[in-house]
TORDO-783644 format. One record per residue: x, y, z of N, C-alpha, C, CB in turn. Coordinates in pm, whole numbers, plus 32768, in hexadecimal, padded with zeros to 4 digits. Glycine has a CB too. Layout:
BEGIN
XYZXYZXYZXYZ/...
// end
This chain:
BEGIN
80447F7B80167FFF80057FC98071808F7FFC7F3480288016/804F80D77FB3809781597FB6805181EF801080A581797F14/80D1820680088097829A8063802382DC805980E0830C804E/7FF482D37FEF7F4D83307FD37EF882E87FF27F1783607F3D/7EF282647FEE7EB481D680227EAD81DB80D27F2881447FE8/7F2981D080FB7EFA81F581587EC0823081B27F0B81F1815F/7EFA82D5815E7EC0836181C97E04836B81AE7F21842A817F/7DDE832C81587D5082F381187D22828681B67D75827A8054/7D69821581C27D5681BA81F47D51822D82CE7DE2813181AA/7DB6826A82B77DC682C283327D4F8327832B7E5A83128334/7D21834F82E17CD183A783157C39835283067CE4843B82C6/7C1982EE82F87BA982AA83257BCC825D83AA7B76824D82B7/7C49823183CF7C28822184657C40828084E87C6981B78484/7C6F830D84937C2F838784F67BA183A3852E7C4083FB84B5/7B3D838484A67AC183A484A17A5F838985207A9983648433/7A9D82DF856179F582DB85FE7A9083238664798581C08664/7AF08364865C7B19839486D97AE0844586AD7BDC836D86FF/7AE3846986247AAC8515865D7A3D84FD865B7AC485A98609/79CF849486337935848C8650792C848A86EA78E88400860C/79798420872F7982843187CA7958849787FE79F4842B87FC/79CD850287E57A0285988806799185EE87CE7A9F85C387B8/794585D88775791A861F871D78718625876D793885DA867B/786585B6879077EE85B187A377D7859F887277BA852B8733/785E85D988BD781C85D5892B7857867C89357842854D89A3/785986C788B97868873188EB77C4878888E078E9876E88A0/778987588947770187818987771E87468A14766C873E8938/76C588098A1B76C087F28ACE766F87948B0D769088698B19/760687708AE875B886D98B1D75E686668B00753686C18AEE/765E86518ACB76AC85B28AE2773285E38B5276FD855E8A21/76F785298B607753851B8BF877B685268BF7775A84B58C42/7821850B8B9978A085078B6978BA85CE8B4778A284888ACC/787786108B48788186818B2578F586C98B47782486B28B46/795987158AFD79BA875D8B1879C487A68A997A2B87158B47/79F5883E8AB679FF88B98A6C7A4D88968A017A37892C8AB4/7ADD885E8A507B5C884A89CA7B3887E089957C03883589ED/7AB2877A89967A9C871988F77A5C877D88AE7A2D867888F5/7A4A87C2886E7A2087F3880B7A9C881387C879C588568822/7B2F887A87FE7B74889287CC7BF0880187937B8B88FB8819/7BD387A687C87BE9872487E07BD086D5870E7B5786EF887C/7B4586E2875D7AFD86BC86E67AEA870186537A8E86B28713/7B2687A4866A7B3B87EA85ED7BD387C585D97B18889185F4/7C2A879186087CC0876D85F07CAF870A859B7D1B8741866B/7C5C86BB85ED7C86863685A67BFC864884F67C59857E8644/7BC586A084FE7B8E86A5848A7BBB86E183FD7B3386D384A8/7C3E8776842F7C9887A783F87CE3871E83C87CDB880C844F/7D3386DD84077D8686AE83FB7D5E863483907DB7869E8474/7CD485F683A27CC485A683657CC285DB82A57C50856D83AF/7C59866082D17C61869882477CD8868A81E17C52871B8257/7D5C86EA82587DC48714820F7DE6867981E47E3987748264/7DD1861481F77DF1859D81D77DE8853481527DBF85788227/7D7E85C5810B7D21856E809F7D5D85F3803A7C45855280C2/7D83867880657DD2869C80227E6D867380037DC186F58041/7EA6863E80417F2285FF80407F3185867FF87F4885E980BA/7EBD852380007ED584B57FBB7EC184E27F417E8C84447FDB/7E6E854A7EF07E6685607E747EE285A47E677DEE85A37E48/7EFD85EF7E757F89863D7E577FE685B47E687FB786D27ED7/800D85777EB4806B85037E9F805384977E2D806D84BA7F1D/7FEC84807E2C7F9E83E57DB4801184487D5D7EA083CE7D62/7FB684EC7D2E7FCA850C7C98808585237C6F7F6485B07C78/80A8855A7CC8813685877CB2816F850A7CC6817285FC7D11/815C849D7CFF81CF84247CEF81BA83DD7CA181EC83D07D4E/812283D77C3B80FC83857BFA80C083167C6E816683637B9A/807E82F37CD9806782757D037FDC82C07D0180B582287D8B/7F7F82F17CBE7EC882B27CBE7ED182137CBD7E5C82E57C12/7E7681CB7CE17E5881477CFC7DC281507CCC7E7581187D9A/7D9881067CAB7D0080CA7CBE7CBD80D87D727D0F800A7C8C/7D2B80897DB17CFA80A47E427CC5814F7E1F7D91808F7ECF/7D2581A77E347D25822A7E557CDC828C7E1D7D89824D7E4F/7C8B82347D917C45828A7D777BAE826F7D977C6282A67CFE/7B8E81E77DBE7B2F81C37E077B1081E57E917B36815D7DFF/7B6A81CD7EE17B7D81EA7F737B84827B7F767C0081A67FB6/7BBA82C87F647BDD833C7F647B5C83857F5F7C3A83557F01/7B26837B7EEB7A9883C07F0D7A2E836E7F8B7A3E83C17E6E/7A2F83197F8879CA82DA800B7A3A82DA80AA798D82037FD5/7A83830380B97AEA8346812E7A8983D681487BB2837080E7/7ABF841780E47A6984AD80C679F684A880F07A5384DC8038/7989844F80AC78FD845080DF78CF83F8815A78AC84298071/796983B7819D791583A4821D794884038272791B83168261/79B1844B826579C284C582F0794A84E982BC7A4D85538302/7948856E825078EE85C5824E787F85A8828678DA85E881E8/78308530824C77B284F48274778D84E4830177AC847A8241/781684AC834D77E9849983D577ED852B8432784C84238416/7846858983F9785F8604844177BE8631841978F4866F8405/776D864A839D7720866983A17680864683F1773A866E834A/76BC85C983F9763D85AD84687671858684ED75D6852E843A/76FB8590850A770985CE858D76C2864A85B2778885E7859F/76A986B9856076A78739855875F8873A85487711877A84DB/75C286DC84F9754586C6854A752086EF858D752E86858576/7560867E8609753D866B86B6754B86DD86FA759C86058709/75AB872586CA75E3879A871975AA880486E3767887AB8718/752A87FB868D74AF88378630751B88B385FE73FE88758695/7582889F85B175B78907857275CA891D84E376198910859F/755A88998497756F88CA83F574C6887A8409761C88748367/747D88A083B473E4886D838173F287B3835673AF88E082D0/739F877F838773A187058381738686D382E9734586D783E4/733B8732828872F88724821373A5874381BE725A87A381FD/73D5879281D9745487AD81A174A7874981C4748B882781C6/74E4871081FA7527869781D874EC862C81B4756A8672822C/7456860581AE742185BC816B744585A380BE73AE85E3818C/7409862D809F74388642802E74F3861A7FF0741086CE8031/75408636804075BE863F802475F58591803E760586BF808A/75BB855380B075CC84CA808775A38485801B75A5848E80D1/750F8479804474BE84717FA8752384727F167453850F7F9A/756A84F57F0E75AB84F07E9F7632848E7EAA75C6857D7E7A/767A84787F1276BF842A7F2F76B8839F7F1876C884417F86/7634836F7F3F75F582DF7EF275F782B37E5F756A82DC7F03/759783377E6975AD83487D8B7629831C7D5575B684037D3D/767283867D98771A836C7D4A774B82AA7D7577BF84077DBC/774582977E0277A0820F7E17775F81A67DA2778E81C67ECD/76CA81AF7DA47679814B7D63769381887CE675DE81377D90/76BD81C77CA6772581E97C2D778D818B7C0A777182647C49/779D81C47C76786981AC7C7A788780E07C9278CC82287D5E/782580CE7CDB7803804D7CA677D37FE87C5677EC803C7CC3/7793802A7C0877417FED7B7A779D7FEA7B2376C680417B36/7819807C7B3B786F808E7AC678F4801E7AEA78A081437AB5/791A801A7B8F79937FA87B9979547F117B4979BC7F847C5E/78CB7EDE7B8578B67E757B4D78997E567A9F78597E577B98/78A97ED57A7E78EF7EF279CD79687F0979BA78C07F6C797E/79B47ED97A3C7A2C7F1D7A117A787FC17A157A1B7F0179A2/7A277FEC7A207A6480667A147A6380CD7AC07A0680B1798B/7AAD80F37AB17ABA81517B547AA781C87B097B6681537BC6/7A4B82217B707A2282A97B6E7A6082FF7BC079A882B67B85/7AA683417B9D7AE483B17BEB7AAA83F77C257B2183F97BB9/7AE084657C827A9B85057CAF7AB685617C3F7AE685537D43/7A40858A7C297A4585FD7BDA7A7986717C0079DE86197BB7/7A8886F07BDA7AB5876F7BF67A4087BB7C5F7ACB87BD7B63/79B487B07C40792987CB7C69791A87607D0D78B087947BCF/792C86F87D2B794586B07D5F799C86CD7DBC7953866B7D21/7A1B87057DAF7AB987347DF67A6C87B57E207B6787517D7B/7A30880A7E067A2588927E0779BB88917E7B79FC88D87D76/793D87DC7E8078E488137EC1792E87D97F6B783D87DE7E84/797E87627F4F79B6872D7FC87A1D87A880047A0786987FA6/7A3487DF7FAF7AA988637FFF7A3788AF803B7B1E88E27F80/79D4890480167964896580757937892080AC78F889B68047/78FF886F809F78A787FA8119791D882A818778A4871280EB/79BB8826817F7A18882781F97A2D889E822C7A9887F381E2/7A17890081D77A1A897E8206798C89AE82747A2689D5817C/792C897F821778DF89A3828B78BA894A8321786B89BC824B/78CE88D7830578DD887B8382793988C883B0790587DF8378/79AF88D483B77A268930842279DB898B84467AB8897B83E4/798289D8843079428A63845378C98A24849D79168AD183C5/789789E08479782389B284E378648967855477AD894D849F/78A28907855A790C88AA85B379488968861E79C588328514/796B899C85E179C78A48862779618A79867679F68AE385A4/78F28A5A862A78728AB4868278798B3B86AD78558A7A8707/78B58BDA861678F18C10868B787D8C68868179918C4B8691/78098C5386CA77758CB586B677978D42871076CB8C578707/780B8D71875378278DD6875B78958E36872678208DCD87AC/789E8DD886C9792F8E3D867F78DC8E7885F779E48DC0863C/78CC8EF785BE78A88F648592787C8EEB84D879408FFF85A8/78478F0084D878398EC1840B783C8E3E842B78D88EE6837A/78698DDA846F787F8D3D847478448D14847978AF8CFC84B0/77A58D19848177328CE2847377018CFE83FD76E48CFE84CC/77038D8183D376FD8D92833077338D3A82D6773A8E018306/77DD8D4082FC78078CD4829B77E48C5F829778728CC18298/77FD8C19831177D18BB7831C77088B6D82D977F98BC583A8/76E18BCE82DD76528B9E827E765F8BB381F075C68BF682A3/76B58C4681B576F98C278141774E8B8A810977518C8E814C/77988B7B815977E88AFC8143777D8A898159786F8AEE81B0/77088A94818F76A98A32819776648A2A80FA763E8A5A8214/762D8ACE80BE76188ACF8051762D8A9B7FE876238B068046/76D38ADD7FE677188A967F6C775D8A037F7777868AF37F40/774389BA7FF9777489317FFD76D488FF7FC577B888F180AB/7671890C7FBD760888EC7FA575C188E07EE875D089498004/7603895B7ED1761589787E58765789167E09764D89E57E54/76E4892F7E3C771488CB7DE3772B884C7DF6776F88E77DBC/76DA88207E4A76A3877E7E73765B875F7DDE761587747F15/761A87A77DCE75A687A07D4C75E187AB7D01753887F77D30/763088037CDA767F88297C6776EB87A67C3776D388B67C94/771E878C7CBC778987187C69773886867C7E7847870C7CC0/76BB867E7CB4762F85E97C5C763886197C06757885C67C79/760D86847BE475C5866D7B46765B86817AC8752887157B24/76B986937AF8771D86787AB9775E86077A9D775886AD7ADA/774C85B37AFC776D851C7B0D770284CF7AB5776584EA7BB2/76C485117AC1760D84B37A71764984E579EA7524850D7AA1/766C855079E2764C8555792476DB850B7914763F862078B7/7749854F792F77BF851078F177BA845D78FE784985547943/77768421796377688383797E7707834379897794835A79DB/76CE839378FF7650835E78E5762F8308787E760783B578D9/76C282B1785476B0824A781876BA81AE7890771E825B779F/76D381CD78E676D88183797076528153797076FC81DE79F9/75D5817C7960757B815879AA752D812B7928754381C17A13/754C815878B07521812A782A754A80B877F2753B817C77D5/75AA80857806761F7FFC7845766B80017780759D7F087893/7692807F775A76D680C77707776A80B0772376AC814F7710/776D8090777777F98079778F7888803A774E77E9804577DE/
// end
């Protein structure tokens, strides 16, 4: 297993620890500790940076693998979706937005599975990468929950709406570019 793939696997391994600290950033939690929010934020940022690094290393050193093409987007989905589901619990994001985002992820994953059955790997598109980037920044702002900092609630809301729009745009982009997957014309 090469370094980019190890970074991807590391990102997946960080998720349960991140979720533990995120969900205990709740005053009603019996384990509540105000430091947990910052630990969750640090773990999320570290995991997000592994996403940036694994792709750059894989492309720069010609270490792109089918495992990486498949697992990297899946690791991103697991990280971001876990974060957003936790943020619903904390009352920081509406459930309907998370449902739309997760539905898009299931649709794309289904497309990838069908394509893989036909010997084709569908890599992440630029729209998908922009979507993931904005979702990660949105999650960072929501975890930090800096309500008392001027303009931060507005910045967080703007990031949320941009992430939602990019989710829909990237879904349409995948559907249009890969319509042959569903028609069986691959």
